[in-house]
Gaussian input, Z-matrix of N, CA and C with variables (Angstrom, degrees):
# hf/3-21g

backbone

0 1
 N
 C     1     B1
 C     2     B2     1     A1
 N     3     B3     2     A2     1     D1
 C     4     B4     3     A3     2     D2
 C     5     B5     4     A4     3     D3
 N     6     B6     5     A5     4     D4
 C     7     B7     6     A6     5     D5
 C     8     B8     7     A7     6     D6
 N     9     B9     8     A8     7     D7
 C    10    B10     9     A9     8     D8
 C    11    B11    10    A10     9     D9
 N    12    B12    11    A11    10    D10
 C    13    B13    12    A12    11    D11
 C    14    B14    13    A13    12    D12
 N    15    B15    14    A14    13    D13
 C    16    B16    15    A15    14    D14
 C    17    B17    16    A16    15    D15
 N    18    B18    17    A17    16    D16
 C    19    B19    18    A18    17    D17
 C    20    B20    19    A19    18    D18
 N    21    B21    20    A20    19    D19
 C    22    B22    21    A21    20    D20
 C    23    B23    22    A22    21    D21
 N    24    B24    23    A23    22    D22
 C    25    B25    24    A24    23    D23
 C    26    B26    25    A25    24    D24
 N    27    B27    26    A26    25    D25
 C    28    B28    27    A27    26    D26
 C    29    B29    28    A28    27    D27
 N    30    B30    29    A29    28    D28
 C    31    B31    30    A30    29    D29
 C    32    B32    31    A31    30    D30
 N    33    B33    32    A32    31    D31
 C    34    B34    33    A33    32    D32
 C    35    B35    34    A34    33    D33
 N    36    B36    35    A35    34    D34
 C    37    B37    36    A36    35    D35
 C    38    B38    37    A37    36    D36
 N    39    B39    38    A38    37    D37
 C    40    B40    39    A39    38    D38
 C    41    B41    40    A40    39    D39
 N    42    B42    41    A41    40    D40
 C    43    B43    42    A42    41    D41
 C    44    B44    43    A43    42    D42
 N    45    B45    44    A44    43    D43
 C    46    B46    45    A45    44    D44
 C    47    B47    46    A46    45    D45
 N    48    B48    47    A47    46    D46
 C    49    B49    48    A48    47    D47
 C    50    B50    49    A49    48    D48
 N    51    B51    50    A50    49    D49
 C    52    B52    51    A51    50    D50
 C    53    B53    52    A52    51    D51
 N    54    B54    53    A53    52    D52
 C    55    B55    54    A54    53    D53
 C    56    B56    55    A55    54    D54
 N    57    B57    56    A56    55    D55
 C    58    B58    57    A57    56    D56
 C    59    B59    58    A58    57    D57
 N    60    B60    59    A59    58    D58
 C    61    B61    60    A60    59    D59
 C    62    B62    61    A61    60    D60
 N    63    B63    62    A62    61    D61
 C    64    B64    63    A63    62    D62
 C    65    B65    64    A64    63    D63
 N    66    B66    65    A65    64    D64
 C    67    B67    66    A66    65    D65
 C    68    B68    67    A67    66    D66
 N    69    B69    68    A68    67    D67
 C    70    B70    69    A69    68    D68
 C    71    B71    70    A70    69    D69
 N    72    B72    71    A71    70    D70
 C    73    B73    72    A72    71    D71
 C    74    B74    73    A73    72    D72
 N    75    B75    74    A74    73    D73
 C    76    B76    75    A75    74    D74
 C    77    B77    76    A76    75    D75
 N    78    B78    77    A77    76    D76
 C    79    B79    78    A78    77    D77
 C    80    B80    79    A79    78    D78
 N    81    B81    80    A80    79    D79
 C    82    B82    81    A81    80    D80
 C    83    B83    82    A82    81    D81
 N    84    B84    83    A83    82    D82
 C    85    B85    84    A84    83    D83
 C    86    B86    85    A85    84    D84
 N    87    B87    86    A86    85    D85
 C    88    B88    87    A87    86    D86
 C    89    B89    88    A88    87    D87
 N    90    B90    89    A89    88    D88
 C    91    B91    90    A90    89    D89
 C    92    B92    91    A91    90    D90
 N    93    B93    92    A92    91    D91
 C    94    B94    93    A93    92    D92
 C    95    B95    94    A94    93    D93
 N    96    B96    95    A95    94    D94
 C    97    B97    96    A96    95    D95
 C    98    B98    97    A97    96    D96
 N    99    B99    98    A98    97    D97
 C   100   B100    99    A99    98    D98
 C   101   B101   100   A100    99    D99
 N   102   B102   101   A101   100   D100
 C   103   B103   102   A102   101   D101
 C   104   B104   103   A103   102   D102
 N   105   B105   104   A104   103   D103
 C   106   B106   105   A105   104   D104
 C   107   B107   106   A106   105   D105
 N   108   B108   107   A107   106   D106
 C   109   B109   108   A108   107   D107
 C   110   B110   109   A109   108   D108
 N   111   B111   110   A110   109   D109
 C   112   B112   111   A111   110   D110
 C   113   B113   112   A112   111   D111
 N   114   B114   113   A113   112   D112
 C   115   B115   114   A114   113   D113
 C   116   B116   115   A115   114   D114
 N   117   B117   116   A116   115   D115
 C   118   B118   117   A117   116   D116
 C   119   B119   118   A118   117   D117
 N   120   B120   119   A119   118   D118
 C   121   B121   120   A120   119   D119
 C   122   B122   121   A121   120   D120
 N   123   B123   122   A122   121   D121
 C   124   B124   123   A123   122   D122
 C   125   B125   124   A124   123   D123
 N   126   B126   125   A125   124   D124
 C   127   B127   126   A126   125   D125
 C   128   B128   127   A127   126   D126
 N   129   B129   128   A128   127   D127
 C   130   B130   129   A129   128   D128
 C   131   B131   130   A130   129   D129
 N   132   B132   131   A131   130   D130
 C   133   B133   132   A132   131   D131
 C   134   B134   133   A133   132   D132
 N   135   B135   134   A134   133   D133
 C   136   B136   135   A135   134   D134
 C   137   B137   136   A136   135   D135
 N   138   B138   137   A137   136   D136
 C   139   B139   138   A138   137   D137
 C   140   B140   139   A139   138   D138
 N   141   B141   140   A140   139   D139
 C   142   B142   141   A141   140   D140
 C   143   B143   142   A142   141   D141
 N   144   B144   143   A143   142   D142
 C   145   B145   144   A144   143   D143
 C   146   B146   145   A145   144   D144
 N   147   B147   146   A146   145   D145
 C   148   B148   147   A147   146   D146
 C   149   B149   148   A148   147   D147
 N   150   B150   149   A149   148   D148
 C   151   B151   150   A150   149   D149
 C   152   B152   151   A151   150   D150
 N   153   B153   152   A152   151   D151
 C   154   B154   153   A153   152   D152
 C   155   B155   154   A154   153   D153
 N   156   B156   155   A155   154   D154
 C   157   B157   156   A156   155   D155
 C   158   B158   157   A157   156   D156
 N   159   B159   158   A158   157   D157
 C   160   B160   159   A159   158   D158
 C   161   B161   160   A160   159   D159
 N   162   B162   161   A161   160   D160
 C   163   B163   162   A162   161   D161
 C   164   B164   163   A163   162   D162
 N   165   B165   164   A164   163   D163
 C   166   B166   165   A165   164   D164
 C   167   B167   166   A166   165   D165
 N   168   B168   167   A167   166   D166
 C   169   B169   168   A168   167   D167
 C   170   B170   169   A169   168   D168
 N   171   B171   170   A170   169   D169
 C   172   B172   171   A171   170   D170
 C   173   B173   172   A172   171   D171
 N   174   B174   173   A173   172   D172
 C   175   B175   174   A174   173   D173
 C   176   B176   175   A175   174   D174
 N   177   B177   176   A176   175   D175
 C   178   B178   177   A177   176   D176
 C   179   B179   178   A178   177   D177
 N   180   B180   179   A179   178   D178
 C   181   B181   180   A180   179   D179
 C   182   B182   181   A181   180   D180
 N   183   B183   182   A182   181   D181
 C   184   B184   183   A183   182   D182
 C   185   B185   184   A184   183   D183
 N   186   B186   185   A185   184   D184
 C   187   B187   186   A186   185   D185
 C   188   B188   187   A187   186   D186
 N   189   B189   188   A188   187   D187
 C   190   B190   189   A189   188   D188
 C   191   B191   190   A190   189   D189
 N   192   B192   191   A191   190   D190
 C   193   B193   192   A192   191   D191
 C   194   B194   193   A193   192   D192
 N   195   B195   194   A194   193   D193
 C   196   B196   195   A195   194   D194
 C   197   B197   196   A196   195   D195
 N   198   B198   197   A197   196   D196
 C   199   B199   198   A198   197   D197
 C   200   B200   199   A199   198   D198
 N   201   B201   200   A200   199   D199
 C   202   B202   201   A201   200   D200
 C   203   B203   202   A202   201   D201
 N   204   B204   203   A203   202   D202
 C   205   B205   204   A204   203   D203
 C   206   B206   205   A205   204   D204
 N   207   B207   206   A206   205   D205
 C   208   B208   207   A207   206   D206
 C   209   B209   208   A208   207   D207

   B1=1.4513
   B2=1.5301
   B3=1.3122
   B4=1.4545
   B5=1.5187
   B6=1.3237
   B7=1.4613
   B8=1.5227
   B9=1.3124
   B10=1.4504
   B11=1.5249
   B12=1.3141
   B13=1.4619
   B14=1.5252
   B15=1.3157
   B16=1.4594
   B17=1.5242
   B18=1.3224
   B19=1.4682
   B20=1.5268
   B21=1.3241
   B22=1.4643
   B23=1.5316
   B24=1.3219
   B25=1.4643
   B26=1.5220
   B27=1.3182
   B28=1.4663
   B29=1.5253
   B30=1.3265
   B31=1.4641
   B32=1.5242
   B33=1.3219
   B34=1.4658
   B35=1.5249
   B36=1.3257
   B37=1.4675
   B38=1.5319
   B39=1.3161
   B40=1.4675
   B41=1.5228
   B42=1.3216
   B43=1.4643
   B44=1.5305
   B45=1.3288
   B46=1.4536
   B47=1.5292
   B48=1.3211
   B49=1.4552
   B50=1.5181
   B51=1.3102
   B52=1.4555
   B53=1.5183
   B54=1.3011
   B55=1.4545
   B56=1.5296
   B57=1.3279
   B58=1.4691
   B59=1.5291
   B60=1.3392
   B61=1.4640
   B62=1.5243
   B63=1.3272
   B64=1.4579
   B65=1.5188
   B66=1.3215
   B67=1.4630
   B68=1.5273
   B69=1.3245
   B70=1.4711
   B71=1.5221
   B72=1.3327
   B73=1.4648
   B74=1.5326
   B75=1.3181
   B76=1.4672
   B77=1.5246
   B78=1.3232
   B79=1.4719
   B80=1.5263
   B81=1.3366
   B82=1.4675
   B83=1.5251
   B84=1.3345
   B85=1.4636
   B86=1.5314
   B87=1.3180
   B88=1.4732
   B89=1.5263
   B90=1.3212
   B91=1.4666
   B92=1.5231
   B93=1.3325
   B94=1.4611
   B95=1.5258
   B96=1.3320
   B97=1.4617
   B98=1.5258
   B99=1.3189
   B100=1.4650
   B101=1.5281
   B102=1.3227
   B103=1.4591
   B104=1.5284
   B105=1.3360
   B106=1.4575
   B107=1.5207
   B108=1.3306
   B109=1.4612
   B110=1.5275
   B111=1.3237
   B112=1.4639
   B113=1.5253
   B114=1.3333
   B115=1.4571
   B116=1.5334
   B117=1.3090
   B118=1.4672
   B119=1.5285
   B120=1.3251
   B121=1.4711
   B122=1.5327
   B123=1.3171
   B124=1.4612
   B125=1.5261
   B126=1.3111
   B127=1.4628
   B128=1.5259
   B129=1.3199
   B130=1.4634
   B131=1.5294
   B132=1.3304
   B133=1.4646
   B134=1.5255
   B135=1.3289
   B136=1.4654
   B137=1.5280
   B138=1.3269
   B139=1.4670
   B140=1.5316
   B141=1.3185
   B142=1.4631
   B143=1.5189
   B144=1.3266
   B145=1.4629
   B146=1.5256
   B147=1.3188
   B148=1.4657
   B149=1.5316
   B150=1.3208
   B151=1.4702
   B152=1.5270
   B153=1.3264
   B154=1.4651
   B155=1.5227
   B156=1.3258
   B157=1.4518
   B158=1.5282
   B159=1.3169
   B160=1.4669
   B161=1.5261
   B162=1.3258
   B163=1.4621
   B164=1.5256
   B165=1.3325
   B166=1.4670
   B167=1.5267
   B168=1.3204
   B169=1.4653
   B170=1.5266
   B171=1.3223
   B172=1.4691
   B173=1.5214
   B174=1.3225
   B175=1.4671
   B176=1.5262
   B177=1.3249
   B178=1.4654
   B179=1.5285
   B180=1.3269
   B181=1.4600
   B182=1.5296
   B183=1.3213
   B184=1.4555
   B185=1.5292
   B186=1.3206
   B187=1.4622
   B188=1.5267
   B189=1.3261
   B190=1.4655
   B191=1.5291
   B192=1.3209
   B193=1.4702
   B194=1.5113
   B195=1.3332
   B196=1.4588
   B197=1.5226
   B198=1.3206
   B199=1.4677
   B200=1.5355
   B201=1.3124
   B202=1.4674
   B203=1.5298
   B204=1.3242
   B205=1.4744
   B206=1.5220
   B207=1.3193
   B208=1.4708
   B209=1.5058
   A1=109.21
   A2=115.12
   A3=120.98
   A4=109.23
   A5=116.25
   A6=119.96
   A7=109.67
   A8=115.35
   A9=121.72
   A10=109.94
   A11=116.03
   A12=121.99
   A13=110.15
   A14=116.39
   A15=120.83
   A16=108.49
   A17=117.89
   A18=119.87
   A19=113.32
   A20=117.55
   A21=119.85
   A22=112.70
   A23=117.28
   A24=121.62
   A25=112.70
   A26=117.78
   A27=121.71
   A28=112.09
   A29=117.43
   A30=119.82
   A31=111.52
   A32=117.15
   A33=121.01
   A34=110.98
   A35=116.88
   A36=120.75
   A37=109.52
   A38=116.65
   A39=120.57
   A40=110.95
   A41=117.18
   A42=121.79
   A43=113.78
   A44=117.82
   A45=121.50
   A46=111.40
   A47=115.71
   A48=123.12
   A49=107.12
   A50=115.69
   A51=120.57
   A52=112.03
   A53=115.48
   A54=123.11
   A55=109.41
   A56=118.48
   A57=120.66
   A58=113.58
   A59=118.03
   A60=119.98
   A61=111.17
   A62=116.65
   A63=120.08
   A64=110.34
   A65=116.85
   A66=120.57
   A67=110.75
   A68=117.03
   A69=120.24
   A70=110.97
   A71=116.75
   A72=120.31
   A73=110.46
   A74=116.59
   A75=120.45
   A76=109.94
   A77=117.05
   A78=120.66
   A79=111.20
   A80=116.38
   A81=120.20
   A82=110.60
   A83=116.23
   A84=120.17
   A85=111.12
   A86=116.83
   A87=120.41
   A88=110.09
   A89=116.23
   A90=120.23
   A91=110.71
   A92=115.87
   A93=119.91
   A94=111.26
   A95=116.26
   A96=120.29
   A97=110.30
   A98=115.95
   A99=120.94
   A100=111.09
   A101=115.56
   A102=120.39
   A103=112.92
   A104=116.94
   A105=120.99
   A106=113.40
   A107=116.87
   A108=121.09
   A109=114.40
   A110=118.26
   A111=120.21
   A112=111.24
   A113=115.17
   A114=119.20
   A115=107.22
   A116=116.68
   A117=120.47
   A118=110.70
   A119=116.48
   A120=121.03
   A121=110.62
   A122=117.32
   A123=120.82
   A124=111.22
   A125=116.12
   A126=120.24
   A127=110.73
   A128=116.60
   A129=120.99
   A130=110.37
   A131=116.74
   A132=121.26
   A133=110.25
   A134=115.88
   A135=120.98
   A136=111.05
   A137=117.41
   A138=121.03
   A139=110.39
   A140=116.71
   A141=120.67
   A142=111.68
   A143=116.35
   A144=120.12
   A145=111.26
   A146=116.49
   A147=120.28
   A148=109.83
   A149=117.49
   A150=120.83
   A151=110.88
   A152=116.12
   A153=120.05
   A154=110.74
   A155=117.15
   A156=121.07
   A157=111.55
   A158=116.48
   A159=119.82
   A160=110.67
   A161=116.61
   A162=121.01
   A163=110.68
   A164=116.91
   A165=120.59
   A166=110.01
   A167=117.47
   A168=120.75
   A169=110.87
   A170=117.03
   A171=120.94
   A172=110.02
   A173=116.68
   A174=120.43
   A175=111.07
   A176=116.48
   A177=119.89
   A178=111.12
   A179=117.53
   A180=120.52
   A181=110.27
   A182=116.40
   A183=119.76
   A184=111.13
   A185=116.96
   A186=120.77
   A187=110.64
   A188=116.90
   A189=120.58
   A190=110.53
   A191=117.14
   A192=120.51
   A193=110.50
   A194=117.43
   A195=120.51
   A196=111.24
   A197=116.36
   A198=120.74
   A199=110.30
   A200=116.69
   A201=120.46
   A202=113.21
   A203=116.72
   A204=120.83
   A205=112.25
   A206=117.05
   A207=120.55
   A208=110.73
   D1=134.78
   D2=177.54
   D3=-73.88
   D4=125.33
   D5=178.22
   D6=-90.11
   D7=124.39
   D8=179.50
   D9=-103.14
   D10=-36.65
   D11=-175.29
   D12=-88.49
   D13=130.23
   D14=173.90
   D15=-73.35
   D16=136.04
   D17=-177.75
   D18=-52.79
   D19=-37.93
   D20=-178.02
   D21=-73.76
   D22=-8.84
   D23=178.83
   D24=-106.84
   D25=2.58
   D26=-175.40
   D27=-56.98
   D28=-46.78
   D29=-178.32
   D30=-62.24
   D31=-40.31
   D32=179.28
   D33=-63.82
   D34=-38.75
   D35=179.24
   D36=-67.34
   D37=-44.86
   D38=-179.62
   D39=-61.61
   D40=-39.21
   D41=-176.83
   D42=-82.59
   D43=-5.93
   D44=-177.14
   D45=-60.38
   D46=133.63
   D47=173.72
   D48=-132.42
   D49=138.80
   D50=-179.91
   D51=-71.34
   D52=166.45
   D53=177.88
   D54=-61.66
   D55=131.26
   D56=-178.43
   D57=-58.07
   D58=-38.19
   D59=178.39
   D60=-66.28
   D61=-38.44
   D62=176.82
   D63=-64.93
   D64=-40.52
   D65=178.62
   D66=-60.98
   D67=-40.41
   D68=177.00
   D69=-62.53
   D70=-40.13
   D71=178.94
   D72=-64.12
   D73=-43.10
   D74=179.77
   D75=-63.21
   D76=-41.46
   D77=178.34
   D78=-63.69
   D79=-38.88
   D80=177.00
   D81=-62.72
   D82=-45.76
   D83=179.38
   D84=-64.91
   D85=-38.09
   D86=178.20
   D87=-62.02
   D88=-44.15
   D89=178.76
   D90=-61.61
   D91=-46.62
   D92=-179.91
   D93=-63.95
   D94=-35.12
   D95=178.18
   D96=-64.71
   D97=-45.59
   D98=179.30
   D99=-60.15
   D100=-36.56
   D101=-178.41
   D102=-88.47
   D103=1.17
   D104=178.46
   D105=69.82
   D106=31.48
   D107=-174.82
   D108=-111.69
   D109=10.75
   D110=-178.57
   D111=-74.62
   D112=137.71
   D113=169.88
   D114=-75.96
   D115=171.08
   D116=177.89
   D117=-60.81
   D118=-41.83
   D119=179.49
   D120=-66.03
   D121=-43.18
   D122=178.61
   D123=-65.00
   D124=-36.45
   D125=178.42
   D126=-62.24
   D127=-43.54
   D128=178.19
   D129=-65.63
   D130=-41.36
   D131=178.10
   D132=-61.07
   D133=-47.79
   D134=-178.77
   D135=-63.20
   D136=-40.98
   D137=178.66
   D138=-60.32
   D139=-38.05
   D140=177.39
   D141=-63.81
   D142=-42.06
   D143=178.62
   D144=-65.77
   D145=-38.42
   D146=178.52
   D147=-63.07
   D148=-44.52
   D149=178.19
   D150=-62.31
   D151=-44.08
   D152=179.81
   D153=-62.87
   D154=-40.72
   D155=179.35
   D156=-62.90
   D157=-39.53
   D158=177.33
   D159=-63.06
   D160=-40.75
   D161=179.25
   D162=-64.94
   D163=-44.17
   D164=178.25
   D165=-61.88
   D166=-39.20
   D167=178.45
   D168=-62.13
   D169=-39.84
   D170=177.05
   D171=-63.72
   D172=-44.54
   D173=178.75
   D174=-61.34
   D175=-43.97
   D176=-179.22
   D177=-65.50
   D178=-39.06
   D179=178.28
   D180=-63.59
   D181=-43.78
   D182=178.58
   D183=-65.05
   D184=-41.14
   D185=178.63
   D186=-62.94
   D187=-40.12
   D188=178.29
   D189=-63.83
   D190=-39.80
   D191=177.06
   D192=-63.11
   D193=-40.95
   D194=177.43
   D195=-63.74
   D196=-41.68
   D197=178.73
   D198=-62.79
   D199=-40.25
   D200=-179.48
   D201=-68.62
   D202=-21.56
   D203=179.31
   D204=-79.08
   D205=-13.76
   D206=-178.02
   D207=-67.12

């Protein structure tokens, strides 16, 4: 497995939380997506957030594995 997270940064990655205003925007886009109300631009924006969230989840999982190895 390719290691992305430095062991000394594992705790910081695990504790990372996104900006509250950004989280509200993502929730708004998610709601609009569920209701089929996204514009083309909003759809592209939301897709970017979904990809970023998947990447952060991978980082957090790897950081948790590093923490568990201590």
